[in-house]
C-alpha positions as CSV (number, residue, x, y, z in Angstrom):
1,M,26.2,-7.2,-17.8
2,T,25.4,-10.6,-19.1
3,A,23.5,-12.0,-16.1
4,T,20.0,-13.3,-16.8
5,P,17.1,-13.4,-14.4
6,S,17.9,-17.0,-13.5
7,T,21.7,-16.8,-13.1
8,R,23.6,-16.4,-9.9
9,P,27.3,-15.3,-10.5
10,S,30.2,-16.7,-8.4
11,H,31.2,-15.0,-5.2
12,F,34.9,-14.5,-4.8
13,I,34.6,-13.0,-1.3
14,H,32.9,-16.1,0.0
15,E,35.5,-18.3,-1.8
16,I,38.2,-16.4,0.2
17,I,36.3,-16.8,3.5
18,D,35.8,-20.5,2.7
19,E,39.6,-20.9,2.3
20,D,40.3,-18.8,5.4
21,L,38.1,-21.0,7.5
22,R,39.5,-24.2,6.0
23,T,43.1,-23.1,6.9
24,N,42.2,-21.5,10.2
25,R,43.9,-18.3,8.9
26,N,42.7,-16.2,11.8
27,G,42.9,-18.9,14.4
28,A,40.7,-21.8,15.2
29,G,37.2,-20.9,16.3
30,T,37.5,-17.2,15.2
31,Q,34.1,-15.9,14.2
32,V,33.8,-14.2,10.8
33,A,33.4,-10.5,11.5
34,T,32.5,-7.9,8.8
35,R,31.4,-4.3,9.1
36,F,29.4,-1.7,7.2
37,P,31.1,1.7,7.9
38,P,29.0,4.5,6.3
39,E,29.8,8.2,6.8
40,P,26.7,10.0,8.1
41,N,26.9,12.9,5.7
42,G,23.9,12.1,3.6
43,Y,21.3,9.4,2.9
44,L,22.5,6.0,1.7
45,H,21.8,5.0,-2.0
46,I,21.4,1.7,-3.8
47,G,25.1,1.3,-4.0
48,H,25.2,1.2,-0.2
49,A,22.4,-1.3,-0.3
50,K,24.7,-3.7,-2.2
51,S,27.4,-3.2,0.4
52,I,24.8,-3.7,3.2
53,C,23.6,-6.9,1.7
54,L,27.2,-8.1,1.1
55,N,28.5,-7.4,4.6
56,F,25.5,-8.4,6.6
57,G,24.6,-11.2,4.3
58,T,28.1,-12.6,4.6
59,A,28.1,-12.5,8.4
60,R,24.7,-14.2,8.3
61,K,25.9,-16.9,5.9
62,Y,28.9,-17.8,8.2
63,N,27.0,-17.4,11.5
64,G,29.3,-14.5,12.2
65,R,28.6,-10.9,13.1
66,C,28.4,-7.6,11.2
67,H,29.1,-4.3,12.9
68,L,27.5,-1.0,12.0
69,R,30.1,1.6,12.4
70,M,29.5,5.3,11.7
71,D,32.5,6.9,10.2
72,D,31.9,10.2,12.1
73,T,35.3,11.8,11.6
74,N,34.1,15.0,10.0
75,P,31.6,16.8,12.2
76,T,31.2,19.7,9.7
77,K,29.2,17.4,7.3
78,E,27.6,14.9,9.7
79,E,24.1,15.1,11.2
80,Q,21.9,13.0,13.4
81,E,19.3,12.9,10.7
82,Y,21.7,11.0,8.5
83,I,22.6,8.6,11.4
84,D,19.0,7.9,12.0
85,S,18.3,7.3,8.3
86,I,21.2,4.9,8.0
87,K,19.9,2.8,10.8
88,Q,16.4,2.8,9.3
89,D,17.8,1.7,5.9
90,V,19.8,-1.2,7.3
91,R,16.8,-2.5,9.3
92,W,14.4,-2.0,6.3
93,L,16.7,-4.2,4.2
94,G,16.2,-7.0,6.8
95,F,19.5,-6.8,8.7
96,D,20.4,-5.9,12.3
97,W,23.7,-5.3,14.0
98,G,22.4,-6.3,17.5
99,A,24.9,-5.1,20.1
100,H,27.5,-4.2,17.5
101,E,26.8,-0.5,16.9
102,Y,30.0,1.5,16.9
103,H,31.4,4.9,15.9
104,A,34.8,6.0,14.8
105,S,34.4,8.6,17.6
106,D,34.5,5.7,20.1
107,Y,38.2,5.4,19.3
108,F,39.2,9.1,19.3
109,E,41.1,8.8,22.5
110,Q,42.9,5.6,21.4
111,L,43.7,7.1,18.0
112,Y,45.1,10.2,19.7
113,Q,47.3,8.2,22.0
114,W,48.6,6.2,19.1
115,A,49.3,9.5,17.2
116,L,51.6,10.5,20.1
117,L,53.5,7.2,19.7
118,F,53.9,8.0,16.0
119,I,55.4,11.4,16.9
120,K,57.7,10.0,19.6
121,A,59.0,7.3,17.1
122,G,59.8,10.0,14.6
123,K,57.0,8.6,12.3
124,A,54.8,11.8,12.3
125,Y,55.3,15.5,12.3
126,V,53.2,18.7,12.5
127,C,53.1,20.5,9.1
128,D,52.1,24.2,8.6
129,L,51.4,23.9,4.9
130,T,47.9,24.7,3.7
131,P,45.7,21.9,2.3
132,E,46.4,23.4,-1.2
133,E,50.1,23.4,-0.6
134,V,50.1,19.8,0.7
135,S,48.2,18.7,-2.4
136,K,50.5,20.5,-4.8
137,S,53.6,19.1,-3.0
138,R,52.5,15.4,-3.4
139,G,53.8,15.2,-7.0
140,S,52.2,12.9,-9.6
141,L,52.2,9.3,-10.7
142,T,55.3,10.0,-12.8
143,S,57.1,12.5,-10.5
144,P,58.0,12.4,-6.8
145,G,56.6,14.7,-4.2
146,K,58.4,17.5,-2.5
147,E,59.1,17.2,1.2
148,S,57.5,19.7,3.6
149,P,59.9,22.3,5.0
150,F,58.5,21.3,8.4
151,R,59.3,17.6,8.0
152,G,62.6,17.9,10.0
153,R,61.0,19.3,13.2
154,S,62.2,17.6,16.4
155,V,60.1,15.1,18.3
156,A,59.8,17.6,21.2
157,E,58.6,20.4,18.9
158,N,56.1,18.1,17.2
159,L,54.7,16.9,20.6
160,D,54.4,20.5,21.7
161,L,52.6,21.7,18.6
162,F,50.3,18.6,18.5
163,E,49.3,19.2,22.1
164,R,48.6,22.8,21.3
165,M,46.5,21.7,18.3
166,H,44.7,19.5,20.7
167,K,44.0,22.4,23.1
168,G,42.6,24.5,20.4
169,E,45.3,27.2,20.2
170,F,45.4,27.2,16.4
171,P,42.7,28.1,13.8
172,D,41.3,25.7,11.3
173,G,43.6,24.7,8.5
174,S,46.7,26.2,10.0
175,H,48.4,22.9,11.0
176,T,48.1,19.2,10.3
177,L,49.7,16.1,11.7
178,R,51.3,14.1,8.8
179,A,52.8,10.6,8.8
180,K,56.4,10.6,7.8
181,I,56.7,7.9,5.2
182,D,58.2,8.6,1.7
183,M,57.5,11.5,-0.6
184,A,58.8,9.5,-3.5
185,H,56.7,6.4,-2.9
186,P,55.0,5.1,-6.1
187,N,51.7,5.0,-4.1
188,L,50.6,8.6,-3.7
189,N,48.6,7.7,-0.5
190,L,51.9,7.0,1.3
191,R,53.5,10.4,0.5
192,D,53.3,11.7,4.0
193,P,49.5,11.5,4.4
194,V,47.6,13.8,6.8
195,M,46.6,12.0,10.0
196,Y,44.9,14.9,11.8
197,R,43.4,18.2,10.9
198,I,42.0,21.1,13.0
199,L,38.2,21.5,13.0
200,H,36.7,23.8,15.6
201,A,33.3,22.2,15.3
202,D,31.0,20.4,17.8
203,H,30.7,16.7,17.2
204,P,27.2,15.0,17.3
205,R,28.5,12.6,19.9
206,T,31.6,14.1,21.6
207,G,30.4,17.7,21.6
208,G,33.2,20.2,21.9
209,K,35.7,17.8,23.5
210,W,37.8,17.6,20.4
211,C,39.0,20.3,17.9
212,I,41.4,17.9,16.1
213,Y,39.8,15.1,14.1
214,P,41.5,12.0,12.5
215,M,41.4,11.5,8.8
216,Y,39.4,8.6,7.5
217,D,42.5,6.8,6.3
218,Y,44.1,7.0,9.7
219,A,40.9,6.0,11.6
220,H,39.6,3.3,9.4
221,G,42.1,0.4,9.5
222,Q,42.6,0.8,13.3
223,S,38.9,0.8,13.9
224,D,38.6,-2.5,12.1
225,W,41.5,-3.8,14.2
226,L,40.1,-2.6,17.5
227,E,36.8,-4.3,16.7
228,G,38.3,-7.6,15.6
229,I,37.1,-7.5,12.1
230,T,38.3,-10.5,10.1
231,H,37.3,-9.5,6.6
232,S,37.2,-5.8,5.7
233,I,35.2,-5.6,2.5
234,C,35.2,-2.3,0.6
235,T,34.9,-0.9,-2.9
236,L,37.7,-0.7,-5.4
237,E,38.5,3.0,-4.9
238,F,40.1,2.0,-1.5
239,E,42.4,-0.6,-3.0
240,D,45.3,1.9,-3.2
241,H,44.6,2.9,0.4
242,K,45.2,-0.6,1.7
243,P,49.0,-0.3,2.0
244,L,48.5,2.8,4.1
245,Y,46.1,1.0,6.4
246,D,48.6,-1.8,6.8
247,W,51.5,0.7,7.4
248,Y,49.7,2.3,10.3
249,I,49.0,-1.1,11.8
250,D,52.5,-2.3,11.3
251,Q,53.9,0.8,13.1
252,I,51.5,0.4,16.0
253,A,52.5,-3.2,16.3
254,S,56.2,-2.3,16.3
255,F,55.5,0.2,19.1
256,G,54.1,-2.7,21.2
257,A,50.7,-1.0,21.3
258,A,48.5,-3.6,19.5
259,P,44.9,-3.9,20.8
260,P,45.0,-6.6,23.6
261,G,43.2,-9.9,23.0
262,I,43.2,-9.7,19.2
263,A,45.7,-12.1,17.6
264,Y,45.0,-11.3,14.0
265,R,44.7,-8.3,11.8
266,P,41.8,-7.3,9.5
267,R,42.4,-8.1,5.9
268,Q,40.8,-5.9,3.2
269,Y,39.1,-7.2,0.1
270,E,37.8,-5.0,-2.7
271,F,34.8,-5.3,-4.9
272,A,33.5,-3.1,-7.7
273,R,31.0,-0.5,-6.7
274,L,27.5,-0.6,-8.0
275,N,26.6,1.5,-11.0
276,V,23.1,1.4,-12.3
277,T,21.9,3.1,-15.5
278,H,19.9,6.3,-15.1
279,M,21.0,6.6,-11.5
280,M,23.4,9.0,-9.9
281,M,25.7,7.4,-7.3
282,S,27.5,10.4,-5.9
283,K,26.3,11.5,-2.5
284,R,27.7,15.0,-3.2
285,K,25.6,15.4,-6.3
286,L,22.6,13.9,-4.7
287,L,22.9,16.5,-2.0
288,Q,23.0,19.1,-4.8
289,L,19.7,17.8,-6.1
290,V,18.2,18.2,-2.7
291,Q,19.6,21.7,-2.1
292,D,18.6,22.9,-5.6
293,K,15.1,21.6,-5.0
294,A,15.3,19.6,-8.2
295,V,13.7,16.8,-6.1
296,R,11.5,17.0,-3.0
297,G,14.0,15.7,-0.6
298,W,16.3,12.7,0.1
299,D,13.3,10.4,0.0
300,D,11.9,11.6,-3.3
301,P,10.7,8.5,-5.1
302,R,12.9,9.4,-8.1
303,M,16.1,9.4,-6.0
304,P,18.4,6.3,-5.9
305,T,18.5,6.7,-2.1
306,I,17.3,3.7,-0.1
307,A,14.7,6.1,1.4
308,G,13.5,7.2,-2.0
309,I,13.4,3.6,-3.4
310,R,11.4,2.6,-0.3
311,R,8.9,5.4,-0.7
312,R,8.6,4.5,-4.4
313,G,7.4,1.1,-3.3
314,F,10.4,-1.2,-3.8
315,T,10.5,-4.1,-1.4
316,P,13.5,-5.0,0.6
317,E,13.2,-8.6,-0.7
318,S,13.6,-7.3,-4.3
319,L,16.7,-5.4,-3.4
320,R,18.3,-8.3,-1.7
321,D,17.4,-10.5,-4.7
322,F,19.0,-7.9,-7.0
323,A,22.2,-7.8,-4.9
324,D,22.3,-11.6,-5.1
325,R,21.8,-11.7,-8.9
326,I,24.5,-9.1,-9.8
327,G,27.0,-10.8,-7.5
328,V,30.3,-9.3,-6.4
329,A,32.6,-8.3,-9.3
330,K,36.3,-7.3,-9.2
331,R,35.9,-4.9,-12.2
332,E,33.8,-1.8,-12.6
333,N,30.7,-2.4,-14.6
334,T,27.2,-0.9,-15.0
335,I,24.0,-2.8,-14.4
336,E,20.9,-2.0,-16.4
337,I,18.1,-0.6,-14.4
338,E,15.8,-3.0,-16.2
339,L,17.3,-5.9,-14.1
340,L,16.5,-4.0,-10.9
341,E,12.9,-3.5,-12.1
342,H,12.7,-7.2,-13.1
343,C,13.6,-8.3,-9.6
344,L,10.9,-6.0,-8.2
345,R,8.2,-7.2,-10.6
346,E,8.9,-10.8,-9.8
347,D,8.3,-10.1,-6.1
348,L,5.3,-7.8,-6.6
349,N,3.7,-10.1,-9.1
350,K,3.6,-12.9,-6.6
351,R,2.5,-10.9,-3.6
352,A,0.7,-7.7,-4.6
353,P,-3.1,-7.8,-4.5
354,R,-4.8,-6.6,-7.7
355,A,-7.1,-3.6,-7.8
356,M,-8.8,-1.5,-10.5
357,A,-7.9,2.2,-10.8
358,V,-8.9,4.6,-13.6
359,L,-6.2,7.3,-13.9
360,R,-7.8,9.4,-16.7
361,P,-11.6,8.8,-16.2
362,L,-14.2,8.8,-18.9
363,K,-17.8,8.2,-17.7
364,V,-19.9,5.5,-19.2
365,V,-23.6,5.2,-18.8
366,I,-25.1,1.7,-19.3
367,E,-28.5,2.6,-20.5
368,N,-30.2,-0.7,-20.2
369,Y,-28.9,-1.4,-16.6
370,P,-31.6,-0.8,-14.0
371,Q,-31.6,2.6,-12.3
372,G,-30.4,2.6,-8.7
373,Q,-29.3,-1.1,-8.9
374,I,-25.9,-2.0,-7.4
375,E,-24.5,-5.5,-7.5
376,E,-21.2,-6.9,-6.2
377,L,-19.0,-8.9,-8.5
378,D,-16.3,-11.3,-7.5
379,A,-12.8,-10.3,-8.3
380,V,-9.6,-12.4,-7.8
381,N,-7.1,-10.7,-5.6
382,N,-4.0,-12.3,-7.1
383,P,-4.1,-15.0,-9.7
384,E,-0.5,-15.9,-8.8
385,D,-1.6,-16.6,-5.2
386,P,-4.8,-18.6,-4.7
387,S,-4.6,-18.1,-1.0
388,A,-5.1,-14.4,-1.5
389,G,-8.8,-15.1,-2.2
390,T,-11.3,-12.8,-3.8
391,R,-13.0,-9.5,-3.1
392,K,-16.2,-7.8,-4.0
393,V,-16.3,-4.9,-6.4
394,P,-19.5,-2.8,-6.9
395,F,-21.1,-2.4,-10.3
396,G,-23.8,-0.1,-11.4
397,R,-25.4,1.9,-14.2
398,E,-22.6,4.4,-14.4
399,I,-18.9,3.5,-14.5
400,Y,-15.6,5.1,-15.3
401,I,-13.1,3.7,-17.9
402,E,-9.8,5.0,-19.2
403,Q,-10.0,7.7,-21.8
404,E,-7.5,5.8,-23.9
405,D,-9.8,2.7,-23.9
406,F,-12.2,4.5,-26.3
407,A,-11.6,5.7,-29.8
408,Q,-14.4,7.3,-31.8
409,V,-12.4,6.6,-35.0
410,P,-10.4,3.6,-34.1
411,P,-7.0,3.0,-35.8
412,P,-6.3,-0.4,-37.4
413,K,-6.1,-3.3,-35.0
414,Y,-7.7,-1.3,-32.2
415,F,-9.8,-3.8,-30.2
416,R,-11.0,-1.6,-27.3
417,L,-14.2,0.3,-27.1
418,S,-15.5,2.3,-30.1
419,P,-18.9,3.0,-31.6
420,G,-20.7,-0.3,-32.2
421,K,-17.8,-2.3,-30.7
422,E,-18.2,-4.7,-27.8
423,V,-15.6,-5.2,-25.0
424,R,-15.4,-7.1,-21.8
425,L,-15.3,-5.4,-18.5
426,R,-12.9,-7.0,-16.1
427,W,-14.8,-9.3,-13.8
428,G,-18.0,-7.8,-15.2
429,Y,-20.1,-7.9,-18.3
430,L,-19.8,-7.4,-22.1
431,I,-20.8,-3.9,-23.1
432,T,-21.3,-2.2,-26.5
433,C,-20.9,1.5,-27.3
434,T,-24.1,3.0,-28.7
435,G,-23.4,6.7,-28.5
436,V,-21.1,9.5,-27.6
437,T,-21.9,12.8,-25.7
438,K,-19.7,15.7,-26.5
439,D,-19.1,19.2,-25.1
440,P,-20.9,21.5,-27.6
441,A,-18.3,24.2,-27.2
442,T,-15.1,22.2,-27.5
443,G,-16.2,18.9,-29.1
444,A,-14.4,17.0,-26.3
445,I,-16.0,13.7,-25.4
446,Q,-17.8,13.9,-22.1
447,E,-19.4,10.5,-21.7
448,L,-20.3,7.3,-23.5
449,R,-23.6,5.6,-23.9
450,C,-23.5,1.8,-23.8
451,T,-25.6,-1.3,-23.4
452,Y,-24.7,-4.5,-21.5
453,D,-25.6,-8.1,-22.0
454,P,-27.0,-9.4,-18.7
455,A,-26.2,-13.0,-19.7
456,T,-22.4,-12.3,-19.7
457,R,-21.8,-11.7,-15.9
458,G,-18.2,-12.6,-15.2
459,G,-17.2,-11.6,-18.8
460,N,-18.1,-14.8,-20.6
461,A,-20.7,-15.0,-23.4
462,P,-23.0,-18.1,-23.2
463,D,-23.2,-18.2,-27.0
464,G,-19.4,-18.5,-27.2
465,R,-18.9,-15.3,-29.1
466,K,-15.3,-14.0,-28.9
467,V,-14.4,-10.6,-27.6
468,K,-10.8,-9.6,-28.0
469,A,-10.5,-6.7,-25.5
470,T,-10.8,-6.6,-21.7
471,I,-10.7,-3.3,-20.0
472,H,-10.7,-2.2,-16.4
473,W,-13.3,0.1,-14.8
474,V,-14.6,1.6,-11.6
475,A,-18.2,2.0,-10.5
476,A,-18.9,5.8,-10.5
477,A,-21.1,5.9,-7.4
478,Q,-18.6,4.0,-5.2
479,A,-15.4,5.3,-6.8
480,V,-12.9,6.9,-4.5
481,D,-10.9,10.0,-5.6
482,A,-7.2,9.7,-5.6
483,Q,-4.0,11.5,-6.7
484,V,-1.6,9.3,-8.6
485,R,2.1,10.2,-9.2
486,L,3.7,8.6,-12.2
487,Y,7.4,8.4,-11.8
488,D,10.0,7.8,-14.5
489,H,13.8,7.9,-14.6
490,L,15.3,11.0,-13.0
491,F,18.0,11.2,-15.7
492,T,17.5,10.9,-19.4
493,K,20.8,9.2,-20.1
494,D,22.1,5.8,-19.0
495,D,25.1,7.7,-17.5
496,P,23.9,10.9,-15.8
497,N,27.5,12.2,-15.9
498,D,27.7,11.9,-19.7
499,V,27.8,15.5,-20.7
500,P,29.9,17.5,-23.2
501,E,32.9,19.3,-21.9
502,G,31.9,22.3,-19.9
503,A,28.3,21.2,-19.5
504,D,26.6,20.5,-16.2
505,W,25.5,17.0,-15.3
506,R,22.2,18.4,-14.2
507,S,21.3,19.1,-17.8
508,N,20.5,15.4,-18.0
509,I,17.7,15.6,-15.5
510,N,14.5,14.3,-17.0
511,P,11.9,17.1,-17.1
512,K,9.2,14.4,-17.4
513,S,10.3,12.3,-14.5
514,L,7.1,13.1,-12.6
515,E,3.5,13.4,-13.8
516,V,0.9,14.1,-11.1
517,L,-2.7,13.0,-12.0
518,T,-5.6,14.3,-10.0
519,G,-9.2,13.2,-10.1
520,C,-8.3,9.6,-10.5
521,K,-10.9,7.0,-9.6
522,V,-10.1,3.9,-7.6
523,E,-12.2,1.0,-6.4
524,P,-13.6,1.4,-2.8
525,S,-11.4,-1.4,-1.4
526,L,-8.5,1.0,-1.7
527,A,-10.2,3.6,0.5
528,A,-8.3,2.5,3.6
529,P,-5.4,0.6,1.9
530,T,-3.3,0.0,5.0
531,H,-6.2,-2.0,6.5
532,A,-7.8,-3.3,3.3
533,N,-5.0,-5.7,2.4
534,S,-3.5,-6.2,5.9
535,A,-0.4,-4.4,4.9
536,S,1.3,-4.9,8.2
537,S,1.3,-8.6,7.8
538,R,1.6,-8.8,4.0
539,W,4.6,-6.5,3.7
540,T,7.5,-6.4,6.2
541,D,7.6,-2.6,6.1
542,G,3.9,-2.0,6.3
543,I,3.7,-0.1,3.0
544,A,0.6,-1.1,1.0
545,R,1.4,-2.2,-2.5
546,Y,-1.0,-3.1,-5.4
547,Q,-1.0,-4.0,-9.0
548,F,-3.4,-1.7,-10.7
549,E,-4.7,-3.9,-13.4
550,R,-3.3,-3.0,-16.8
551,Q,-1.5,0.0,-15.3
552,G,1.5,-1.2,-13.3
553,Y,2.5,-1.6,-9.6
554,F,1.6,1.2,-7.2
555,C,2.1,1.9,-3.5
556,V,0.4,4.2,-1.0
557,D,2.5,7.3,-0.5
558,A,3.5,8.5,3.0
559,E,1.5,11.7,2.4
560,S,-1.7,9.7,2.0
561,T,-4.5,10.0,4.6
562,S,-8.0,8.6,4.9
563,D,-9.3,11.8,3.4
564,R,-6.6,12.2,0.7
565,L,-5.4,9.1,-1.1
566,V,-2.0,9.4,-2.9
567,F,-0.4,6.5,-4.9
568,N,3.0,6.3,-6.3
569,R,3.7,4.3,-9.4
570,T,6.4,1.9,-8.4
571,V,7.1,0.3,-11.8
572,T,5.2,-0.4,-15.0
573,L,4.0,-3.9,-16.0
574,R,6.2,-4.1,-19.0
575,D,9.3,-6.2,-18.2
576,T,11.9,-5.5,-21.0
577,W,14.6,-7.4,-19.1
578,A,12.7,-10.6,-19.0
579,K,12.0,-10.4,-22.7
580,L,15.7,-9.7,-23.5
581,A,16.7,-12.6,-21.3
582,A,14.3,-14.9,-22.9
583,K,15.7,-14.0,-26.4
584,S,19.3,-14.7,-25.2
585,D,18.3,-18.1,-23.9
C-alpha cells in the first residue's frame, strides 16, 4: 500500500456512476440506489465498515438511497443479537437507512413462486444427492461435472416433490432444488447450483412458516431487483457469481414475471475486500475466538469487530477517514494497521482533552512544600484546540510519578529524575531529587524525597536555567484510583493465517495482547469522565476519550462506574505511519 496520510486514491465505482448518470443508463431521473446486505450470523468487522462507508457514502454523495438488507436465509446461524448489533454498527458509523430496512425473508414467498416457474419451465429439478455428493459431482476447473441421476425428472414429479419439501415431509439434507443449467459450464457456479435446501429450523422473523430456505445465490440478485437497486456493490469473491445472478434474472424475465414498475436491472460491481495487518477478517474464525474464550466476547477491544473497535475507543470519524484514504481497489491488497492508527491519532489529537494519569505510581514527597497546603494549577485541555480552555489540577506536598521516570543509576542520556537531578513537573514546578527511601527487606524503592523551587510555578525558571525533561504527575491526596487496560495487537504476525502446514492459526495469538494495570492514579477531573468533558456533546457516541499525557490515547470502558474507573488504551502516541510517510515525501 503506497497511500500516504495526505493522498486520496481514485474511486472507480464513482466514475462508473458518473458515467451512468451522464448517459441515463437506468432511465432519466432514476435515483442511485445501493445496499448493504450483511448476513446476521456474527458481529460485523472492519472489513464490513469499509463496505458500509462505500455503500452508504455513495448513496449520500449522489443524493440517493442505501438499503440495509439482512441476508437472513440461514436460520440455523442467525440471531437477533447479531441483527441488533449490525444496526448499532451502521448508525455508529454515522449512517442511517431511514425507511429502507429490508430482509431477504421479505421475499420468501416471491422467491418460492419464482422457483415454481423455474420448475414448470424445465429450468429446475429436485435432486436427492447429499451435499457431499453434489460437491463431488461438480467437477473441477479443468474437468466437467457429472449430471445428477435425478436431473431428468419430469416437471410434474419435480412440482410434487418440491411441494412436499415445502410441506415438511422430508428430513434435512434429503432433497434440494437445483437449477438446470450446464454441468460442463466453465464457471463452476453455473453447474446446476442449489436453489433451495431443507432446514427444519424456526426463523427469527418467519417462525416455523418455512422449512425450505433459498440459497444466498438464488435470493441475492432477485432481492436487489425487487428493491430497485441500481448499483450492487460487492467484494471480489462474488465476481464469479455474477453470471449466475444474471441467469436467474434473465429466466424470470423470460417467464414474463419481472417485478412490476422496475424498468432496469441491478448491475454488480466488485471491489477488493479489506485486509489489515494483524487483524483476522473471517467471521467464522472470529466466532471461534469467542467460543474458545480467547477473547472476552465479540466486543473485546482486541477484536477487529466494529463493536470491539468502538469499545477500544476508535471514533466513527476516524474509520470513515480511513475508508476514504484507502479508496476502492480492484485487486486484493493488505493495508498496514499503522495507517488505521494514524487516522485515529489525527482525529483524537484535535479533539481529545488532555489529562494526567500515572500508570505505575511512585510516591514523591516534596520536603520543602508546606504541610497541608493544596494549590490549583492551570492546565491546558488541548493545545490543538484553544476553545477547549483550561482546567485546574491540584498540587500538594505528596505526588505520584511514573516509576520509569526515576533511575537511581541513570543510563547515558537519561534526562528524567535521578539523585541530584532537576526535572519539570508538567504545569507545575521544577523539582530536584534529594533522597530515596527503600524497603529494607527487598531493596525496592518505596518513595522519593525531593525539593521544589517555589519561583518556578508553571514550569519556567526565572533565571533562565534549562531543564531538559518534563514529566507528568498526580497529586497523591486528590488522586483517583483506576484500572487501566493496555491493549496490543491480537495477533503477532501481519497475516494471522500465516502458519506452517498443519499448524493452527490460533498459534499466532499474541499472549501479551492485554496487560491489566491496577492501582493506577489519575487526576480528579477524570473521576466522572462522562460529565467532566461533556462527552455527550464532544463525541457523537458519548464515549469519553482522553490523551493521557506522555502515555497515549485512552477511553472510558463500558464496565466503568463512578466507584470503579476503567480505562482502555486506544492507541499509543507514537505514529510510525506519519514518520514513514514523511520520509517517502
